[in-house]
C-alpha positions in Angstrom: 0.0 0.0 0.0 1.2 3.5 -0.8 2.6 5.1 2.4 0.6 8.3 1.8 -2.6 6.5 1.4 -2.0 4.2 4.4 -1.1 7.2 6.7 -4.1 9.2 5.6 -6.8 9.6 8.3 -10.0 7.9 7.5 -13.3 7.8 9.4 -13.5 4.4 11.0 -15.8 2.7 13.5 -15.3 -0.3 15.7 -18.1 -2.5 16.9 -17.3 -3.6 20.5 -18.7 -6.2 22.9 -21.3 -5.3 25.5 -19.3 -6.9 28.3 -18.6 -3.6 30.0 -19.7 0.0 29.4 -16.3 1.6 29.2 -13.5 -1.0 29.0 -14.0 -2.0 25.3 -13.6 1.6 24.1 -10.6 2.3 26.5 -8.9 -0.8 25.2 -9.1 0.4 21.6 -7.7 3.9 22.4 -4.9 2.2 24.6 -3.9 0.0 21.7 -3.7 2.9 19.3 -1.5 4.8 21.8 0.7 1.7 22.3 1.1 1.3 18.5 1.8 5.0 18.0 -1.1 5.3 15.6 -2.5 9.0 15.6 -6.3 9.3 16.1 -8.7 12.1 16.7 -12.4 13.1 16.8 -13.4 10.2 19.0 -17.2 9.6 19.3 -18.4 6.9 21.7 -21.8 5.3 21.2 -23.3 2.2 22.8 -21.2 -0.7 21.5 -19.5 1.6 18.9 -16.3 3.6 18.8 -15.9 6.1 16.0 -12.8 8.0 15.3 -10.4 9.3 12.6 -7.2 7.4 12.1 -5.2 5.7 9.3 -6.4 2.3 8.2 -3.4 0.8 10.1 -5.6 1.3 13.2 -7.8 -1.5 12.1 -4.8 -3.9 11.9 -3.5 -2.8 15.3 -6.8 -3.4 17.0 -7.4 -6.7 15.1 -4.1 -8.0 16.2 -4.5 -7.2 19.9 -8.0 -6.5 21.1 -10.0 -8.7 23.3 -13.3 -6.7 23.4 -13.7 -5.7 19.8 -15.9 -7.6 17.3 -15.4 -5.7 14.0 -13.2 -3.0 12.5 -14.9 -0.9 9.7 -14.3 2.0 7.3 -17.2 4.3 7.7 -19.3 5.4 4.7 -21.8 7.6 6.7 -23.7 8.2 9.9 -27.2 9.5 10.0 -30.3 9.4 12.1 -32.2 6.1 12.2 -34.7 7.1 9.5 -35.5 5.0 6.4 -35.6 7.9 4.1 -32.3 9.4 5.3 -30.5 6.0 5.4 -31.5 5.2 1.8 -30.7 8.7 0.5 -27.2 8.4 2.1 -26.7 5.0 0.6 -27.4 6.3 -2.9 -24.6 8.9 -2.4 -21.9 6.2 -1.7 -19.5 5.3 -4.5 -20.1 1.5 -4.8 -17.8 1.0 -7.7 -15.3 -0.9 -5.6 -17.8 -3.8 -5.5 -18.1 -4.0 -9.3 -17.9 -7.7 -10.4 -17.2 -8.7 -6.7 -19.4 -10.5 -4.2 -20.9 -8.8 -1.2 -23.5 -9.1 1.6 -25.2 -6.5 3.8 -25.3 -7.1 7.6 -27.1 -4.9 10.0 -26.8 -5.2 13.7 -29.1 -3.6 16.3 -27.5 -2.6 19.7 -29.8 -3.4 22.6 -33.3 -2.3 21.6 -32.5 1.0 19.9 -34.6 2.2 17.0 -37.3 -0.5 17.3 -39.2 1.2 14.4 -36.4 0.2 12.0 -36.3 -3.4 10.6 -32.7 -4.8 10.2 -34.1 -7.1 7.5 -35.6 -4.3 5.5 -32.4 -2.3 5.7 -30.3 -5.3 4.5 -32.6 -5.9 1.6 -33.0 -2.3 0.5 -29.3 -1.4 0.9 -28.5 -4.5 -1.2 -30.9 -3.4 -3.9 -29.3 0.1 -4.0 -25.9 -1.4 -4.4 -27.2 -3.7 -7.1 -29.0 -0.9 -9.0 -26.0 1.5 -8.8 -23.8 -1.1 -10.5 -26.5 -2.2 -13.0 -26.3 -5.7 -11.7 -22.6 -6.1 -12.1 -22.2 -7.4 -8.6 -23.0 -10.7 -6.8 -24.9 -11.1 -3.6 -23.3 -13.9 -1.6 -24.8 -14.4 1.9 -22.6 -17.3 2.8 -19.0 -16.3 1.9 -18.9 -12.8 0.4 -15.7 -11.1 -0.5 -17.0 -7.9 1.1 -19.3 -7.3 3.9 -21.2 -4.0 4.1 -21.8 -3.5 7.8 -24.6 -1.4 9.3 -25.4 -0.8 13.0 -28.3 0.8 14.8 -27.1 2.4 18.0 -28.6 5.1 20.1 -30.6 7.2 17.6 -28.1 6.7 14.8 -27.5 4.4 11.9 -23.8 3.8 10.8 -22.8 2.1 7.5 -19.4 1.0 6.4 -17.1 -1.6 5.0 -16.0 -4.4 7.5 -12.2 -4.5 7.2 -11.5 -7.0 9.9 -13.6 -9.4 11.9 -12.2 -10.6 15.2 -12.6 -14.2 16.0 -12.7 -14.2 19.8 -12.8 -18.0 20.1 -9.0 -18.0 20.4 -9.4 -16.5 23.8 -11.8 -19.3 24.9 -9.1 -21.8 24.0 -6.8 -20.3 26.5 -9.2 -20.3 29.4 -7.6 -21.4 32.7 -9.3 -24.8 32.6 -7.5 -25.7 29.4 -4.0 -25.1 30.9 -1.8 -27.5 32.7 -2.0 -25.6 35.9 -5.1 -23.7 37.1 -6.0 -21.7 40.1 -9.4 -20.3 41.2 -8.0 -16.8 41.2 -6.8 -16.9 37.6 -8.5 -14.4 35.2 -9.6 -15.7 31.8 -7.7 -14.8 28.6 -9.9 -12.0 27.5 -9.7 -10.0 30.7 -5.9 -10.7 30.9 -5.4 -9.4 27.4 -7.5 -6.3 28.3 -5.2 -5.6 31.3 -2.1 -6.0 29.1 -3.5 -3.7 26.4 -4.5 -1.0 29.0 -0.8 -1.0 30.1 0.1 0.3 26.6 3.0 -2.2 26.3 4.6 -2.5 22.9 6.2 -5.4 21.1 9.7 -6.3 22.2 9.3 -4.2 25.4 9.7 -5.7 28.9 6.4 -6.4 30.6 6.1 -7.3 34.3 3.4 -8.9 36.3 4.7 -8.8 40.0 1.8 -10.9 41.3 1.9 -13.3 38.3 0.1 -16.3 39.8 -0.5 -18.9 37.1 0.8 -16.6 34.4 -2.4 -15.4 32.6 -1.0 -11.8 32.0 2.4 -13.1 31.0 0.8 -15.4 28.4 -1.2 -12.6 26.8 1.7 -10.2 26.8 4.0 -12.7 25.2 1.5 -13.5 22.5 1.5 -9.9 21.3 5.3 -10.0 21.1 6.5 -8.7 24.5 9.3 -9.9 26.7 7.8 -11.0 30.0 8.9 -11.3 33.6 6.8 -12.7 36.3 7.2 -12.4 40.1 5.3 -14.2 42.8 5.8 -15.0 46.5 4.3 -18.4 46.2 6.6 -21.1 44.8 3.6 -23.3 43.7 2.4 -20.4 41.5 5.9 -19.9 39.9 6.1 -23.6 39.1 2.5 -23.4 37.7 3.3 -20.4 35.6 6.3 -22.1 34.2 4.1 -25.1 33.1 1.5 -22.8 31.5 4.0 -20.7 29.6 5.8 -23.8 28.4 2.4 -25.2 27.3 2.0 -22.2 25.0 5.6 -22.3 23.8 6.5 -19.1 25.6 10.0 -18.4 27.0 9.9 -15.8 29.7 12.8 -13.5 30.4 12.5 -14.7 34.0 10.0 -16.2 36.5 11.2 -15.1 39.9 10.2 -16.3 43.4 10.1 -13.0 45.1 8.1 -10.2 46.9 6.3 -7.5 44.8 7.2 -5.0 47.6 10.9 -5.6 46.9 11.2 -6.2 43.1 14.5 -7.6 41.8 14.4 -5.4 38.7 15.8 -2.0 37.8 13.5 -1.0 35.0 10.5 -2.3 33.1 8.4 -0.7 30.3 4.9 -1.7 31.5 3.2 -3.4 34.4 -0.2 -5.1 34.5 -1.2 -7.0 37.6 -4.1 -8.3 39.8 -2.9 -8.4 43.4 -4.4 -11.1 45.7 -7.7 -10.1 47.4 -10.4 -12.6 46.5 -11.6 -15.5 48.5 -9.2 -18.0 46.9 -6.2 -15.6 47.0 -3.6 -15.2 49.7 -1.9 -12.0 50.8 0.4 -14.1 53.1 -0.9 -12.2 56.2 -0.3 -8.7 54.8 -3.2 -6.2 55.0 -4.4 -5.4 51.5 -4.0 -1.6 51.7 -0.5 -1.9 53.0 0.4 -4.5 50.5 -0.8 -2.4 47.5 0.8 0.8 48.9 4.2 -1.0 49.3 4.0 -2.5 45.9 3.1 0.8 44.2 5.8 2.6 46.0 8.3 0.0 44.6 6.7 0.1 41.2 7.1 3.9 41.0 10.9 3.4 41.0 10.8 0.4 38.6 8.5 1.6 35.8 10.0 3.8 33.2 9.0 7.5 33.5 6.0 8.3 31.3 4.8 4.6 31.2 1.8 2.9 32.5 0.5 0.4 35.1 -2.8 -1.4 34.9 -3.8 -2.7 38.3 -7.0 -4.2 39.9 -8.2 -3.9 43.4 -11.5 -4.5 45.3 -13.7 -1.4 45.4 -13.4 -1.2 49.1 -9.8 -0.1 48.7 -9.2 3.6 47.9 -6.8 2.8 45.1 -7.0 6.3 43.6 -5.8 8.1 46.8 -3.1 5.5 47.4 -1.8 6.0 43.9 -1.9 9.8 43.9 -0.1 9.9 47.3 2.8 8.0 45.8 3.1 10.2 42.7 1.1 8.4 40.0 -1.4 10.1 37.8 -4.7 8.1 37.7 -5.7 8.1 34.0 -8.6 5.6 34.0 -10.8 4.2 36.7 -13.3 1.4 35.8 -15.6 -0.7 38.0 -16.3 -4.3 37.2 -18.7 -6.4 39.1 -17.3 -9.9 39.8 -20.1 -11.3 42.0 -22.5 -10.1 44.6 -19.9 -9.4 47.3 -17.0 -8.2 45.1 -16.6 -5.3 42.7 -13.3 -4.9 41.1 -11.6 -1.6 40.3 -9.4 -1.5 37.2 -7.2 1.5 37.2 -4.6 2.8 34.7 -1.8 4.8 36.3 0.8 6.9 34.6 4.4 7.4 36.1 
């Protein structure tokens, strides 16, 4: 692709999962920051992130994201009204589909725009494409070369070309139950990848999980090309992490039996971690607030200036105040309900 064309800002939209109200969009923006891809004009809608960025943004999100479903180039956005939608469709240059196969897919988010039928939209948009090309195009509903993707969200309809479809089943194959060593406190692969992405780590950089447990974060960081180091105070966990990384053919820089409050490292580029606090986790007798404070104080000296830490904690802990008191900037603060008695905070800190 011509460099000028590939670097030109395009209007893109990303269809994200509904697993959490803010984390999927934050993950996309974190990935673009990590990959040094410029973006602007961000517009957040339910299950949709719109922005301007070069097309390389789609490749970056496709290669890393855990909570994104589709990456699309936008044709237009309008109110969810049949007349306006079809008028806008007739203004699109459909010549790129000439003598090619295509299908139209329309997704409704939640129960928005109940007066609009997705089937009618798919049929009528397909007809507009067909007529604009005088029939020199093939409708293929099973394996089309191009997918024209529409989405009804809030009071809007967005239409574009699907550039990448993310098959999230690969994360299911890496669930803790499929690994040689599992622990009840282990996070699943999608959430682990999310934490890694929020840390803004880049390929070939040194990533640290100082409470590495069975190695979930290390696995996901290594799979996007990072060099990984794990630390844990529990020898059983270190041995289990070693088994799990070997299972995925990952060679860590180091797996260290040690204390996160006294890290045996000089400098790392990014940290993502989930300190012990659940029913099945052990803090080895340390009070959680003191443990987290001591770790963050140590991490402040280890993380490269200007870089990021993604950390989880139960909502009962005032993680924001602790972080600020040490000198971190709190960039993001998300709440995630785990079960009735536990809500997790996910925070992104900047050194």
